[in-house]
C-alpha positions as a printed NumPy array, in Angstrom:
array([[ -24.671, -145.163,  -33.69 ],
       [ -23.805, -147.893,  -36.181],
       [ -22.562, -146.708,  -39.523],
       [ -23.651, -148.037,  -43.027],
       [ -20.948, -147.759,  -45.676],
       [ -21.381, -148.982,  -49.257],
       [ -18.425, -150.35 ,  -51.358],
       [ -18.736, -148.779,  -54.919],
       [ -16.896, -151.493,  -56.934],
       [ -17.904, -149.886,  -60.208],
       [ -19.766, -146.637,  -60.969],
       [ -23.561, -147.537,  -61.152],
       [ -25.892, -144.619,  -60.665],
       [ -28.927, -146.96 ,  -59.649],
       [ -26.954, -148.906,  -57.05 ],
       [ -25.354, -145.752,  -55.588],
       [ -28.72 , -144.019,  -55.358],
       [ -30.216, -147.102,  -53.737],
       [ -27.423, -147.118,  -51.163],
       [ -27.994, -143.425,  -50.337],
       [ -31.711, -143.867,  -50.014],
       [ -31.246, -146.902,  -47.735],
       [ -29.107, -144.822,  -45.425],
       [ -25.596, -145.24 ,  -46.403],
       [ -23.449, -142.457,  -44.85 ],
       [ -20.073, -143.286,  -46.602],
       [ -19.373, -144.453,  -50.154],
       [ -15.964, -146.286,  -50.433],
       [ -14.8  , -145.998,  -54.033],
       [ -12.691, -148.599,  -55.851],
       [ -12.328, -146.028,  -58.755],
       [ -10.857, -142.746,  -57.266],
       [ -11.336, -141.05 ,  -60.547],
       [ -15.182, -141.224,  -60.095],
       [ -15.193, -139.155,  -56.913],
       [ -16.831, -136.038,  -58.437],
       [ -19.449, -138.191,  -60.206],
       [ -20.488, -139.825,  -57.019],
       [ -20.625, -136.447,  -55.188],
       [ -23.103, -135.201,  -57.82 ],
       [ -25.568, -137.827,  -56.724],
       [ -25.969, -136.469,  -53.18 ],
       [ -24.172, -135.   ,  -50.117],
       [ -22.297, -137.869,  -48.79 ],
       [ -18.953, -138.74 ,  -47.434],
       [ -16.608, -140.421,  -49.859],
       [ -13.797, -142.623,  -48.828],
       [ -11.01 , -143.004,  -51.476],
       [  -7.344, -142.97 ,  -52.127],
       [  -7.565, -139.585,  -53.98 ],
       [  -9.696, -136.582,  -53.132],
       [ -11.909, -138.408,  -50.681],
       [ -13.352, -136.801,  -47.434],
       [ -11.905, -139.924,  -45.872],
       [  -8.396, -140.711,  -47.399],
       [  -6.957, -144.184,  -47.342],
       [  -3.894, -144.479,  -45.327],
       [  -4.607, -141.407,  -43.386],
       [  -8.275, -141.639,  -42.18 ],
       [  -8.99 , -145.319,  -43.042],
       [  -7.154, -148.432,  -44.053],
       [  -8.433, -151.719,  -45.715],
       [  -7.094, -155.093,  -44.36 ],
       [  -7.825, -158.309,  -45.987],
       [  -7.496, -160.903,  -43.337],
       [  -6.11 , -164.282,  -44.494],
       [  -4.404, -165.213,  -41.328],
       [  -3.227, -164.212,  -37.862],
       [  -0.552, -161.954,  -39.122],
       [  -3.214, -159.832,  -41.006],
       [  -5.284, -159.688,  -37.829],
       [  -2.518, -158.446,  -35.826],
       [  -1.552, -155.797,  -38.294],
       [  -5.118, -154.637,  -38.238],
       [  -4.98 , -154.302,  -34.433],
       [  -1.786, -152.104,  -34.649],
       [  -3.181, -149.079,  -36.315],
       [  -3.609, -145.771,  -34.338],
       [  -6.964, -145.649,  -32.396],
       [  -8.291, -142.766,  -34.659],
       [  -7.91 , -144.633,  -37.863],
       [ -10.997, -146.481,  -39.294],
       [  -9.944, -150.057,  -40.025],
       [ -12.098, -151.741,  -42.677],
       [ -11.484, -155.515,  -42.41 ],
       [ -12.576, -158.276,  -44.876],
       [ -12.202, -161.953,  -44.239],
       [ -11.759, -164.607,  -46.916],
       [ -14.221, -167.114,  -45.333],
       [ -16.226, -164.71 ,  -43.226],
       [ -15.604, -166.009,  -39.737],
       [ -16.411, -163.914,  -36.736],
       [ -13.22 , -164.921,  -34.787],
       [ -11.062, -162.114,  -36.204],
       [ -13.888, -159.629,  -35.466],
       [ -14.126, -160.88 ,  -31.849],
       [ -10.438, -160.368,  -31.306],
       [ -10.266, -156.998,  -32.951],
       [ -13.534, -155.525,  -31.333],
       [ -11.824, -156.308,  -27.999],
       [  -8.935, -153.986,  -29.069],
       [ -10.373, -151.151,  -30.993],
       [ -13.37 , -148.947,  -31.527],
       [ -12.96 , -147.848,  -35.125],
       [ -13.637, -151.182,  -36.73 ],
       [ -15.712, -151.728,  -39.754],
       [ -16.541, -155.175,  -41.346],
       [ -17.061, -155.863,  -45.127],
       [ -20.276, -157.855,  -45.517],
       [ -22.108, -159.19 ,  -48.438],
       [ -25.582, -159.593,  -47.262],
       [ -27.994, -158.899,  -44.453],
       [ -27.173, -161.998,  -42.452],
       [ -23.477, -161.109,  -42.347],
       [ -24.346, -157.447,  -41.402],
       [ -26.572, -158.515,  -38.548],
       [ -23.965, -160.808,  -37.235],
       [ -21.131, -158.304,  -37.369],
       [ -23.241, -155.649,  -35.55 ],
       [ -23.908, -158.163,  -32.617],
       [ -20.477, -159.799,  -32.273],
       [ -19.603, -159.849,  -28.413],
       [ -22.755, -157.851,  -27.828],
       [ -20.905, -154.648,  -28.76 ],
       [ -20.47 , -155.3  ,  -32.537],
       [ -18.377, -153.411,  -35.072],
       [ -18.662, -149.646,  -35.419],
       [ -20.089, -150.199,  -38.957],
       [ -20.504, -152.385,  -41.908],
       [ -19.242, -152.074,  -45.396],
       [ -21.65 , -153.629,  -47.899],
       [ -20.062, -155.084,  -51.003],
       [ -22.917, -156.143,  -53.477],
       [ -24.386, -155.247,  -56.753],
       [ -27.903, -156.387,  -55.759],
       [ -30.24 , -153.567,  -55.144],
       [ -32.604, -155.562,  -52.84 ],
       [ -29.676, -156.726,  -50.686],
       [ -28.709, -153.07 ,  -50.344],
       [ -32.341, -152.147,  -49.066],
       [ -32.217, -155.24 ,  -46.674],
       [ -29.006, -154.165,  -45.1  ],
       [ -30.295, -150.539,  -44.712],
       [ -33.275, -152.124,  -42.729],
       [ -30.824, -153.953,  -40.652],
       [ -29.03 , -150.948,  -39.591],
       [ -32.341, -149.279,  -38.75 ],
       [ -33.224, -152.278,  -36.501],
       [ -29.856, -152.098,  -34.823],
       [ -30.229, -148.462,  -33.483],
       [ -29.86 , -147.87 ,  -29.852],
       [ -32.144, -149.746,  -27.438],
       [ -32.782, -148.629,  -23.828],
       [ -34.387, -150.368,  -20.867],
       [ -37.393, -148.138,  -20.407],
       [ -38.986, -148.538,  -16.909],
       [ -42.388, -147.96 ,  -15.404],
       [ -42.719, -144.712,  -13.649],
       [ -45.642, -144.067,  -11.024],
       [ -46.772, -140.534,  -11.025],
       [ -46.43 , -138.859,   -7.548],
       [ -47.071, -135.247,   -8.166],
       [ -48.837, -132.931,  -10.827],
       [ -48.441, -129.155,  -10.215],
       [ -49.845, -126.457,  -12.578],
       [ -47.196, -123.582,  -13.046],
       [ -47.252, -120.225,  -14.682],
       [ -46.112, -119.28 ,  -18.101],
       [ -42.782, -120.616,  -19.368],
       [ -40.94 , -121.063,  -22.62 ],
       [ -41.416, -124.585,  -24.08 ],
       [ -39.798, -126.248,  -27.093],
       [ -41.873, -127.927,  -29.84 ],
       [ -39.62 , -130.167,  -31.927],
       [ -40.632, -130.759,  -35.437],
       [ -38.873, -133.567,  -37.136],
       [ -38.291, -134.488,  -40.751],
       [ -39.801, -138.068,  -40.125],
       [ -43.245, -139.46 ,  -39.475],
       [ -43.438, -140.816,  -35.936],
       [ -45.745, -143.75 ,  -35.011],
       [ -48.041, -144.305,  -32.095],
       [ -45.955, -145.409,  -29.171],
       [ -43.023, -143.304,  -30.202],
       [ -41.714, -140.137,  -28.631],
       [ -38.64 , -138.338,  -27.044],
       [ -37.041, -138.792,  -23.721],
       [ -36.862, -135.679,  -21.87 ],
       [ -36.375, -134.667,  -18.167],
       [ -35.402, -132.01 ,  -15.66 ],
       [ -32.382, -134.417,  -14.931],
       [ -30.43 , -136.507,  -17.303],
       [ -30.831, -139.285,  -14.776],
       [ -34.603, -139.41 ,  -14.985],
       [ -36.706, -138.71 ,  -18.083],
       [ -40.143, -139.356,  -19.288],
       [ -41.093, -140.637,  -22.798],
       [ -43.136, -137.801,  -24.161],
       [ -45.389, -139.07 ,  -26.943],
       [ -45.378, -137.701,  -30.422],
       [ -48.62 , -135.757,  -31.601],
       [ -49.937, -138.772,  -33.502],
       [ -53.488, -138.456,  -31.975],
       [ -56.529, -136.715,  -33.525],
       [ -58.816, -134.628,  -31.244],
       [ -61.816, -132.494,  -31.93 ],
       [ -59.883, -129.227,  -31.809],
       [ -56.381, -129.944,  -33.413],
       [ -55.257, -132.212,  -36.247],
       [ -52.549, -134.736,  -35.594],
       [ -48.913, -133.68 ,  -36.232],
       [ -47.164, -137.12 ,  -36.284],
       [ -43.866, -135.416,  -37.153],
       [ -43.913, -133.348,  -33.863],
       [ -43.044, -133.787,  -30.213],
       [ -44.   , -130.91 ,  -27.8  ],
       [ -41.048, -131.7  ,  -25.717],
       [ -41.239, -129.445,  -22.7  ],
       [ -39.492, -126.548,  -21.07 ],
       [ -36.313, -124.962,  -22.532],
       [ -34.075, -126.104,  -19.605],
       [ -34.727, -129.783,  -19.96 ],
       [ -32.492, -132.545,  -21.188],
       [ -33.326, -134.508,  -24.346],
       [ -31.37 , -137.687,  -25.525],
       [ -29.459, -137.385,  -28.867],
       [ -27.227, -139.798,  -30.706],
       [ -24.136, -141.276,  -29.054],
       [ -25.551, -141.708,  -25.622],
       [ -25.466, -137.904,  -25.092],
       [ -27.969, -135.262,  -24.078],
       [ -28.593, -131.633,  -25.026],
       [ -30.803, -128.912,  -23.403],
       [ -33.945, -128.418,  -25.433],
       [ -33.128, -124.887,  -26.15 ],
       [ -30.059, -125.962,  -27.93 ],
       [ -31.814, -127.822,  -30.646],
       [ -31.906, -126.396,  -34.175],
       [ -32.863, -127.434,  -37.658],
       [ -30.469, -130.143,  -39.008],
       [ -29.565, -131.578,  -35.864],
       [ -30.112, -135.319,  -35.042],
       [ -32.204, -136.281,  -32.002],
       [ -33.264, -139.761,  -30.766],
       [ -36.853, -141.131,  -31.025],
       [ -37.901, -144.128,  -28.898],
       [ -40.845, -146.563,  -29.116],
       [ -42.547, -148.082,  -25.942],
       [ -40.128, -151.079,  -26.224],
       [ -37.171, -148.806,  -26.002],
       [ -36.068, -149.188,  -29.475],
       [ -34.456, -145.935,  -30.623],
       [ -33.859, -144.438,  -34.014],
       [ -32.289, -141.207,  -35.187],
       [ -34.394, -138.406,  -36.67 ],
       [ -33.409, -134.962,  -37.805],
       [ -34.873, -131.698,  -36.423],
       [ -36.654, -129.77 ,  -39.185],
       [ -37.633, -126.923,  -36.809],
       [ -37.387, -126.228,  -33.158],
       [ -40.01 , -123.755,  -32.063],
       [ -40.016, -121.988,  -28.683],
       [ -43.124, -120.365,  -27.511],
       [ -44.398, -118.972,  -24.194],
       [ -47.217, -121.293,  -22.758],
       [ -48.688, -122.348,  -19.453],
       [ -46.569, -125.109,  -17.898],
       [ -47.098, -128.174,  -15.73 ],
       [ -44.587, -129.969,  -13.324],
       [ -44.978, -133.788,  -13.505],
       [ -43.007, -136.036,  -11.025],
       [ -42.958, -139.69 ,  -10.537],
       [ -40.771, -142.462,   -9.082],
       [ -39.236, -145.714,  -10.382],
       [ -38.16 , -147.615,   -7.165],
       [ -36.37 , -144.942,   -5.343],
       [ -35.409, -142.866,   -8.291],
       [ -37.261, -139.639,   -9.062],
       [ -38.324, -138.616,  -12.47 ],
       [ -39.472, -135.134,  -13.335],
       [ -40.269, -132.883,  -16.193],
       [ -41.942, -129.552,  -16.996],
       [ -44.281, -129.791,  -19.946],
       [ -46.871, -127.588,  -21.51 ],
       [ -50.231, -127.705,  -19.79 ],
       [ -52.444, -128.714,  -22.727],
       [ -54.549, -131.645,  -23.883],
       [ -52.242, -132.479,  -26.81 ],
       [ -49.176, -133.014,  -24.692],
       [ -48.915, -136.808,  -23.783],
       [ -46.904, -139.27 ,  -21.863],
       [ -46.737, -142.86 ,  -22.757],
       [ -48.378, -145.823,  -20.963],
       [ -46.342, -149.123,  -20.597],
       [ -48.362, -150.697,  -23.412],
       [ -47.466, -147.844,  -25.715],
       [ -50.789, -145.797,  -25.69 ],
       [ -50.609, -142.064,  -25.164],
       [ -52.152, -140.376,  -22.057],
       [ -52.716, -136.589,  -21.991],
       [ -51.17 , -134.633,  -19.131],
       [ -54.524, -133.04 ,  -18.395],
       [ -56.006, -136.553,  -17.742],
       [ -52.854, -137.688,  -15.74 ],
       [ -53.488, -138.605,  -11.906],
       [ -51.275, -139.608,   -9.075],
       [ -50.714, -143.288,   -9.145],
       [ -50.833, -143.566,  -12.881],
       [ -48.082, -145.538,  -14.545],
       [ -46.01 , -144.292,  -17.634],
       [ -42.771, -144.968,  -19.323],
       [ -39.492, -143.366,  -18.487],
       [ -35.765, -143.976,  -18.371],
       [ -33.469, -143.768,  -15.428],
       [ -29.621, -143.848,  -15.048],
       [ -27.065, -142.632,  -12.629],
       [ -27.172, -138.784,  -12.974],
       [ -23.893, -137.186,  -13.948],
       [ -23.116, -135.428,  -17.33 ],
       [ -20.55 , -133.04 ,  -18.391],
       [ -21.444, -131.061,  -21.566],
       [ -23.956, -133.734,  -22.505],
       [ -21.548, -136.725,  -21.897],
       [ -22.063, -139.241,  -19.207],
       [ -19.547, -139.042,  -16.368],
       [ -19.205, -140.849,  -13.139],
       [ -19.67 , -138.251,  -10.235],
       [ -22.026, -137.624,   -7.485],
       [ -24.767, -135.085,   -8.153],
       [ -27.957, -134.213,   -6.352],
       [ -30.733, -132.459,   -8.34 ],
       [ -33.936, -131.253,   -6.695]])
């Protein structure tokens, strides 16, 4: 996930608060003596020469790039060091060269146009942007850019091939701290190599009110996508952990788990295929559990039929402790 840093040039409560509300995860301080005052405004990582969570010279360095010599110096730091670079004329050439060399690269930007460009250089982009501005509207706009630049996956159309009612099982209901929209849901599956987009409970029905913060995600053993191109078992989720939510166009955003609720319920096996790739999931057998049609509309699992088309995601199977690896695995 791309990171949003805000450079606090001078202590201003309104600017710092706006940055935090816009999603800034790290505050870089020009005045090390104000660390405690900044921390009093919210739980946030502070980057500073003194008393910071990230210490200059140890965890991060700042390099002003005026020429090729500075660019080469920025590329020589150890791989674990976060390198914050600023260019005098804001050209992408140094960024292109450095992105090819290192992962932990952060670009100082002054507005949303520069932020968007830095995040897309060579398609990969920098690890994060460090915004240097005293304009509240610019802070908010850059926060929006970071939201837009969240993970994007190529979702595929999966044709349903089998629907089999099962007995009772333990399923996980994931309540988030965010309101989800129609067309959004979580990617879950029996295999990390094939997942369905299970729709959020945004729909009203005669029996149950909508719960747009909730995804009734399925059986405890299934995989769910979390940030960093990783997966977890549904049973591992707990309050405070981040998970990924995707819309029907594959745009992903990070949300936090407010509660993970495991209950015993009647279950349903749903299988489908995309080309020659199998996708399967075990979901609760209830009207409120829905998959997602290609156009983004939800379809209840009780109305699902063989031949119906829904959205999913496929990749080459193979993960070790949730991280993608290259190996041959057969799952049935």
